[in-house]
N, C-alpha and C positions, 0 to 999 in steps of 0.2 A: 222556605214555607213549610208549614206543618203538610205533612202526607198523609191521606187518609184513604188512599186507592185501596180497594181490596174491603175494606169495612163497611159494615151495615147498619143503620141505626133507625129507630122510631122516634118520631117527634110527635109529641102529643102536646096540643095547644096553639095550633095555627089558627088565628081568626081572621087577619088580614095581612098587607104587605107592613103594617106599624108593628103587628106582634113580635114580642121579644123571641116567641119560639120560631119566627121566621128569620130574624136577624141570625138564631144558631142554624137553622136548616141552610140558608143563604150560603154562610160560611163554611160549614162541613160539606156541603155540595162543590164549592169552589175548590175545596182541598182533596176532593175526588171520591168522598164517600156517595154511597147509593143508599137512599132514605124512604121510608115508609112515612107517610104524611096521614094524620087524621083531621076531620074537620067535626064541627061539634053536632050539628044536625042541616036538615035540607036547606034550612034559611041561610047557614054559613056556607055551604058547600060551593056556590056561585063565587066567592070572595076567593076561596080556599083552593080550588080543583084547578085552576090556571096557575097559582104561582107552583103547585105541586107538578102538574104538568112540565111545565117550563123546566124545572130540576130534573124531569124526565124519571120521576117517582114511579117504579111500577107497583106500588101498593097505596091506595088512596081509598081511606075506608071512613066511615061515620063512627066516633066514639065519644058518646056522652055517659060518663062514668057514674051516672043516677039511673042509668037505663040498664036493666037486668040484662048480664050476657053480652053488651057490647064490646066491653073492654076484651073481655074473653076470645071472642070471635075475632078481633085485633090480631091477639098472639097466635090462635089458631091457624090463622091464615099467613102469617109470618112462620110458623113451624113448617107448614106445608110446604111456601114457595122457597123460604130460605134455609130453614133446616135450623140456622144457628143466627146469633145476634151478636153486635159487637157494642151498642149503646144504648140508651135511651134518653131523651129529653123530656122532661115532665113540667109543662109550663101551664099550668091551670090553679085556678081559685076563684073563689064564689062566696059570697056572704050576701043574703037579701037585703035590699037596700033599708028595710025598715030597721034591721039590726044593724046595718054597717055605719048608718048616719048618726045613730042614737049613741048614748052612754054604755059604755061595756056592762054596768051593773043593770043597765035596762034591756040587755038583750034577751031573747025570749030562748027557751029551752031549745025549740024546733030550731030556730036560727041557727042557734052555735053548734048544734048537732051535725046540720046541713052544711056551714061553712068547714067544720072540720072534717067531714066527709069527703068532700069536693076537693077541699085544698090540700089536706094531710093525709087520711087514710088511703086516698086514691095512689097516693106514691108506695105506701106500704104495700097495696095490691099488685101495683104494677112491678116492684121489686120481686114479689113472689112468684108472678107470673112470668118475668124474664128469665129469672134464676135460672130455669134448667137450658134456657138456648143460648144463654152465657157460659158454655162451657169451656170456652178456654180463657176465662176472664171476660173483662169488659167494664165498662162506666156505666153508672145511674147517676143523671144531673137532676138536680128540681133547681125551682126559684123561688128566692126569699126575698125580704126586704127589713131594712135596718129597725122597722117599727117593732120588730121581734126583741130586740135588745132595750130600747128605749122609749120612752112615751112618743109618739109624733102626732100631734094635733091633727084629728079629725081621721086618723089611720083604724081606730077604735077596736072592731072585735077581731080584725084581722091581726092585729098585733100578736094576741096568745095563741091565734092558731099559728100564724107562721113561727112563734116560740115553739110550738107542739112538733112543726116540721122538722126544723132544724135539731133539735132532739133526736128524731126519728133517724136522721139523715147518718147523725154519731152511731146510733144504738145498730143500724143496716149495715155500717160500715164494718163494725168488729164481726157480726154475723156472719158478712159474707166475704170478709176478708181471706179467709183460708183458700176460698176458691178461685184468689185472683179478682174479684169483682170490687171495683172502687166506687166510692159515693161521695158525692158532693151538694152543697146548695151554692148557687150563685146569689149574691145580692148585689142586684144594681141600683142606682142611685133612680130618683124619679124620672120616668119615661113617658113620653105622651102616647100612649097605646089605650085601645078601646078601655080596658080593665081600669085602667087609672081616671078615666072620665067619670067612674062612679064615686070618685074620690072626693066628697066636700072641700071646697077652697084649694084644688090641687094646682092650680095655676100658681098660687102664693107659695104653695111645698117646693113647686119646681123653681120659682125664682129665688127661693130661700138657701135650696141646696145647693144651686151654681154660685150665688154669692159667697156662701162660707166653707164651700169646698176647698181643699189645697190647692187644688190646679184651677179652679174657678171656669171651669169648661163644660160644654153640652156632652151628657152621655148619650150614645146612641145604640140601637139594637146591633149595630155591626160590632160594636165594642165586644159587647156581652157575646155576641157569636163567636167572636175572635178566642175570647177565653174558654169558652166552652168547647171550641174545635182542640186548643191544646190541651185540654182535661181528658177528652177521648181519644187522644192520639199516645202512641207508644212511649213519647218523651215525658209523660206523666205519669208512667207505671209504677212511681214510687210515693205518688199522692194518694190519699184517700182520707173522707171525713172531716173535710175541710169547708168552712163558710169562706167564701170568696168573694170581698167586696169590689164592685167594678163601680165606683161613684166618685173618681176623681180627688178622694181622699177626705169626702163628707163625713164618712164614720168615725174620724179622728179627731173632728173638731168638737 
């Protein structure tokens, strides 16, 4: 088993027990890591706080990246209580429904900018805020989807946004590599999360991915969590800049 005892990490993006971020948190906690957990707002807190408390998280804070100062407040608290950090998992994305469900050529400027800000630039900002706390090196992980590389029906605007996020991963990996900071994106297959429920015809996408994938099997948040746990461990200290598919081989078909 991967051993994360003594490591401290921040998980951004837990919405409920079906969240990819929770799958990562659950597996990292089981491996011995101490975790700081954020929730989006007061509406989300009742779903997230019990999960964080069950993992004995000493830091549980609101974090809406669109609210000025909230992300900075999270890192200020971590700096004050922990002084250092070993890893961050960024698992947040958003696009306005009217832009997500329509054609890319029809998306509004404001919708495009908002999707890029929440889903992509927030990872850049987190990387910058985490950098001084990762003094001994560490790992930054974000979540993407193969709609970044090929056209997936109904994924729309998020395809170009995730493509930008993957490019950011590679540039940040090079920029922070000399400091021993490793950077990755995990690309899961379709998963039944709250975020996925906003994608039109998602059930068709889920069925088709399982039918066509090399392994023909269901992918779970625990599968993603296991890979994320490996990536933040010392065993992965020679890996960086990767887009890692956790999809049963769907991406190769």
